Residue frames as qw, qx, qy, qz and C-alpha x, y, z in Angstrom:
[[0.933, -0.195, -0.068, 0.293, 222.54, 103.37, 111.45],
 [0.032, 0.938, -0.325, 0.120, 225.72, 104.94, 112.68],
 [0.956, -0.131, 0.049, 0.258, 228.71, 102.65, 112.29],
 [0.203, 0.885, -0.381, 0.175, 232.10, 104.15, 112.97],
 [0.920, -0.041, -0.332, 0.207, 234.74, 101.47, 113.56],
 [0.375, 0.460, -0.404, 0.696, 237.14, 103.97, 115.11],
 [0.351, -0.456, 0.345, -0.742, 234.92, 104.43, 118.18],
 [0.886, -0.194, -0.350, -0.234, 234.13, 100.76, 118.81],
 [0.583, -0.650, 0.466, -0.142, 235.44, 99.12, 121.93],
 [0.209, 0.502, -0.830, -0.124, 238.29, 96.66, 121.44],
 [0.383, -0.033, 0.873, -0.301, 236.18, 94.01, 123.17],
 [0.659, 0.498, 0.395, -0.403, 233.67, 94.10, 120.30],
 [0.028, -0.484, 0.669, 0.563, 236.03, 93.10, 117.47],
 [0.255, 0.203, 0.926, 0.193, 233.80, 90.24, 116.34],
 [0.273, 0.758, 0.501, -0.315, 230.91, 92.68, 115.95],
 [0.094, 0.763, -0.287, -0.571, 233.07, 95.01, 113.89],
 [0.157, -0.235, 0.860, 0.424, 234.27, 92.16, 111.70],
 [0.304, 0.454, 0.837, -0.021, 230.69, 91.06, 111.11],
 [0.240, 0.842, 0.241, -0.419, 229.57, 94.57, 110.13],
 [0.002, -0.636, 0.539, 0.552, 232.55, 95.05, 107.83],
 [0.243, 0.014, 0.930, 0.277, 231.82, 91.68, 106.20],
 [0.324, 0.651, 0.651, -0.216, 228.18, 92.66, 105.72],
 [0.224, 0.858, -0.019, -0.462, 229.02, 95.93, 103.95],
 [0.096, -0.455, 0.748, 0.472, 231.67, 94.23, 101.82],
 [0.333, 0.277, 0.896, 0.096, 228.98, 91.75, 100.78],
 [0.322, 0.799, 0.338, -0.378, 226.78, 94.69, 99.72],
 [0.109, 0.746, -0.434, -0.494, 229.60, 95.93, 97.47],
 [0.229, -0.179, 0.913, 0.285, 230.28, 92.44, 96.13],
 [0.401, 0.520, 0.746, -0.112, 226.60, 92.03, 95.26],
 [0.282, 0.842, 0.024, -0.458, 226.65, 95.35, 93.43],
 [0.025, -0.533, 0.719, 0.445, 229.63, 94.11, 91.38],
 [0.332, 0.140, 0.929, 0.089, 227.78, 90.86, 90.64],
 [0.380, 0.714, 0.529, -0.259, 224.69, 92.71, 89.49],
 [0.152, 0.824, -0.216, -0.501, 226.71, 95.25, 87.47],
 [0.008, 0.455, -0.806, -0.379, 228.49, 92.48, 85.57],
 [0.646, 0.206, 0.674, -0.295, 225.39, 90.36, 85.01],
 [0.470, 0.471, -0.513, -0.542, 225.74, 88.77, 81.58],
 [0.754, -0.061, 0.645, -0.107, 225.03, 85.30, 80.29],
 [0.043, 0.348, -0.751, -0.560, 225.86, 83.23, 77.26],
 [0.773, 0.329, 0.385, -0.382, 223.35, 81.74, 74.87],
 [0.877, 0.442, 0.148, 0.115, 224.64, 79.30, 72.25],
 [0.752, -0.031, 0.061, 0.656, 228.20, 80.39, 72.97],
 [0.200, 0.581, 0.126, 0.779, 227.44, 84.08, 72.50],
 [0.234, -0.327, -0.532, 0.745, 227.57, 86.49, 75.41],
 [0.113, -0.570, -0.445, -0.681, 224.41, 88.56, 75.56],
 [0.263, -0.304, 0.358, -0.843, 222.60, 90.73, 78.02],
 [0.134, 0.188, 0.919, -0.320, 220.40, 88.82, 80.37],
 [0.137, -0.407, -0.684, -0.590, 216.91, 88.49, 78.94],
 [0.314, -0.645, -0.662, 0.217, 215.17, 89.20, 82.20],
 [0.024, 0.822, 0.143, 0.551, 213.95, 92.77, 82.52],
 [0.621, -0.783, -0.010, -0.028, 214.62, 92.68, 86.26],
 [0.815, -0.200, 0.141, 0.525, 218.23, 91.60, 85.70],
 [0.423, 0.526, 0.186, 0.714, 218.77, 94.47, 83.24],
 [0.262, -0.869, -0.105, -0.406, 217.31, 96.93, 85.73],
 [0.772, -0.603, 0.047, 0.194, 219.47, 95.56, 88.56],
 [0.744, 0.116, 0.151, 0.640, 222.54, 95.80, 86.31],
 [0.208, 0.681, 0.141, 0.688, 221.90, 99.44, 85.46],
 [0.493, -0.833, -0.056, -0.246, 221.08, 100.38, 89.07],
 [0.841, -0.401, 0.073, 0.355, 224.23, 98.63, 90.31],
 [0.609, 0.312, 0.147, 0.714, 226.37, 100.35, 87.70],
 [0.058, -0.820, -0.116, -0.558, 224.91, 103.74, 88.57],
 [0.667, -0.743, -0.008, -0.051, 225.51, 103.13, 92.27],
 [0.842, -0.220, 0.125, 0.476, 229.09, 101.93, 91.78],
 [0.547, 0.330, 0.221, 0.737, 230.10, 104.67, 89.34],
 [0.081, -0.820, -0.143, -0.549, 228.58, 107.73, 91.00],
 [0.309, 0.194, -0.565, 0.740, 229.80, 109.53, 94.07],
 [0.516, -0.614, -0.336, -0.494, 226.60, 109.27, 96.09],
 [0.307, -0.583, 0.524, -0.540, 226.68, 109.69, 99.86],
 [0.929, -0.142, 0.180, -0.290, 225.20, 106.19, 100.17],
 [0.871, 0.371, -0.250, 0.200, 228.02, 104.65, 98.12],
 [0.230, 0.631, -0.501, 0.546, 230.69, 106.49, 100.12],
 [0.583, -0.475, 0.396, -0.527, 229.08, 105.50, 103.42],
 [0.991, -0.009, 0.047, -0.123, 228.90, 101.80, 102.51],
 [0.707, 0.489, -0.356, 0.366, 232.54, 101.86, 101.39],
 [0.061, -0.626, 0.500, -0.596, 233.59, 103.53, 104.61],
 [0.780, -0.328, 0.323, -0.424, 231.65, 100.98, 106.67],
 [0.980, 0.185, -0.043, 0.057, 233.33, 98.23, 104.63],
 [0.521, -0.688, 0.319, 0.392, 236.69, 99.86, 105.46],
 [0.643, 0.273, 0.472, 0.538, 237.37, 100.42, 101.74],
 [0.087, -0.408, 0.124, 0.901, 238.34, 103.57, 99.88],
 [0.563, 0.623, 0.404, -0.362, 235.41, 104.70, 97.69],
 [0.334, 0.763, -0.383, -0.401, 237.74, 105.83, 94.91],
 [0.101, -0.360, 0.915, 0.150, 239.48, 102.44, 94.81],
 [0.477, 0.308, 0.797, -0.208, 236.14, 100.61, 94.71],
 [0.499, 0.750, 0.139, -0.412, 234.92, 102.90, 91.91],
 [0.165, 0.668, -0.636, -0.349, 238.15, 102.42, 89.92],
 [0.261, -0.106, 0.959, 0.035, 237.81, 98.65, 90.24],
 [0.511, 0.520, 0.606, -0.317, 234.17, 98.84, 89.15],
 [0.395, 0.770, -0.186, -0.465, 235.06, 100.94, 86.10],
 [0.059, 0.486, -0.831, -0.264, 237.71, 98.43, 85.00],
 [0.343, 0.097, 0.926, -0.120, 235.48, 95.41, 85.64],
 [0.518, 0.636, 0.404, -0.406, 232.54, 96.92, 83.75],
 [0.327, 0.731, -0.413, -0.433, 234.75, 97.95, 80.83],
 [0.071, -0.316, 0.934, 0.153, 236.24, 94.42, 80.65],
 [0.440, 0.312, 0.801, -0.258, 232.79, 92.84, 80.86],
 [0.501, 0.727, 0.151, -0.446, 231.42, 95.05, 78.10],
 [0.199, 0.649, -0.635, -0.369, 234.48, 94.39, 75.93],
 [0.243, -0.102, 0.964, 0.025, 234.08, 90.62, 76.35],
 [0.505, 0.524, 0.605, -0.322, 230.45, 90.85, 75.35],
 [0.393, 0.779, -0.176, -0.456, 231.39, 92.94, 72.32],
 [0.042, 0.496, -0.825, -0.267, 234.02, 90.43, 71.25],
 [0.351, 0.111, 0.923, -0.111, 231.69, 87.47, 71.73],
 [0.507, 0.643, 0.400, -0.413, 228.96, 89.16, 69.69],
 [0.264, 0.722, -0.418, -0.484, 231.35, 89.83, 66.78]]
């Protein structure tokens, strides 16, 4: 797929908006997966499901590394990769800190 919003015709703005929304949803899902935690008996713990743990680690790796795929999705979402990564770092740190506090 080759999506470059700068070369789209002005008459296809709805198509551009749809594609941008799609790639922003990909990033939002990665954030959701990276922050996947749940509470049991009032204590925040890692999700029990092996698949959820794997998704969390894969999402964190994807959000925190500078892979060409990550950069491309950010560009297609019309977002700066560095800004997305900075937000992911803060969100993950806050999530992990909350889990640490709840476990104490």
